[in-house]
C-alpha positions as CSV (number, residue, x, y, z in Angstrom):
1,M,0.0,0.0,0.0
2,T,1.3,3.4,-1.0
3,T,1.5,6.1,1.7
4,K,-0.2,9.2,0.3
5,N,2.0,11.8,1.8
6,L,3.4,15.1,0.4
7,S,6.1,13.3,-1.6
8,Y,3.5,11.0,-3.2
9,Y,1.4,13.9,-4.4
10,M,4.3,16.0,-5.6
11,N,5.4,13.1,-7.8
12,L,2.1,12.8,-9.6
13,H,1.8,14.3,-13.0
14,Y,-1.1,16.9,-13.0
15,R,-2.1,18.8,-16.1
16,I,-0.6,22.2,-16.2
17,E,-2.0,25.2,-18.1
18,L,0.3,28.1,-19.0
19,V,-1.4,31.4,-19.6
20,P,0.4,34.5,-21.0
21,E,-0.5,37.7,-19.3
22,E,-0.9,41.1,-21.1
23,D,2.3,42.4,-19.5
24,G,4.4,39.6,-20.9
25,S,4.5,37.5,-17.7
26,W,3.1,34.0,-17.3
27,A,0.6,32.2,-15.0
28,A,0.8,28.5,-14.5
29,L,-2.1,26.6,-12.9
30,V,-3.3,23.1,-12.2
31,P,-7.1,22.9,-13.0
32,E,-7.6,19.9,-10.8
33,L,-6.2,21.8,-7.8
34,P,-8.5,24.8,-7.3
35,G,-6.6,27.9,-6.3
36,C,-3.2,26.4,-7.0
37,L,-1.2,28.6,-9.3
38,G,2.1,30.2,-9.8
39,A,3.2,33.3,-11.8
40,G,6.4,34.7,-13.1
41,D,8.2,36.8,-15.7
42,T,9.1,33.7,-17.6
43,I,7.5,30.3,-18.2
44,T,10.3,28.7,-16.2
45,E,9.7,31.1,-13.3
46,A,6.0,30.5,-13.3
47,L,6.5,26.7,-13.3
48,E,9.0,27.0,-10.3
49,M,6.4,29.1,-8.4
50,L,3.7,26.6,-9.3
51,E,5.9,23.8,-7.7
52,D,6.0,25.9,-4.5
53,A,2.3,26.5,-4.6
54,K,1.6,22.8,-5.1
55,S,3.7,21.9,-2.1
56,G,1.8,24.3,0.1
57,W,-1.6,23.3,-1.4
58,F,-0.9,19.6,-0.7
59,A,0.5,20.2,2.8
60,S,-2.5,22.2,3.8
61,R,-4.9,19.6,2.5
62,L,-3.0,16.8,4.2
63,K,-2.8,18.7,7.5
64,H,-6.6,19.2,7.5
65,S,-7.4,15.7,6.1
66,D,-9.1,17.4,3.1
67,P,-9.5,15.3,-0.1
68,I,-6.9,15.6,-2.8
69,P,-7.8,14.8,-6.3
70,E,-5.4,12.7,-8.3
71,P,-4.7,13.4,-12.0
72,Q,-7.4,12.5,-14.4
73,F,-5.6,13.2,-17.6
74,A,-2.4,12.2,-19.3
75,P,0.4,14.7,-18.7
76,T,0.2,17.5,-21.2
77,M,1.0,21.2,-21.4
78,L,-1.5,23.7,-22.8
79,V,-0.5,27.2,-23.7
80,E,-3.4,29.6,-24.3
81,A,-2.8,32.3,-26.9
């Protein structure tokens, strides 16, 4: 049986959406994790911030015994134009 701890959830492959902002920056979000998003001046920065956001999102859910959805889609990356 797999222990569903922070490490378990951080290693799952959730679908990520990248959204360009009008000022040239980027937002990165995980649709399956409501409110979990990162933003940065570059795609790389936005993805790094998203990793931090995911860690906090999962840790909070685990601490409060709230449900955490697992990925429902194959890993892909969508960029909205």
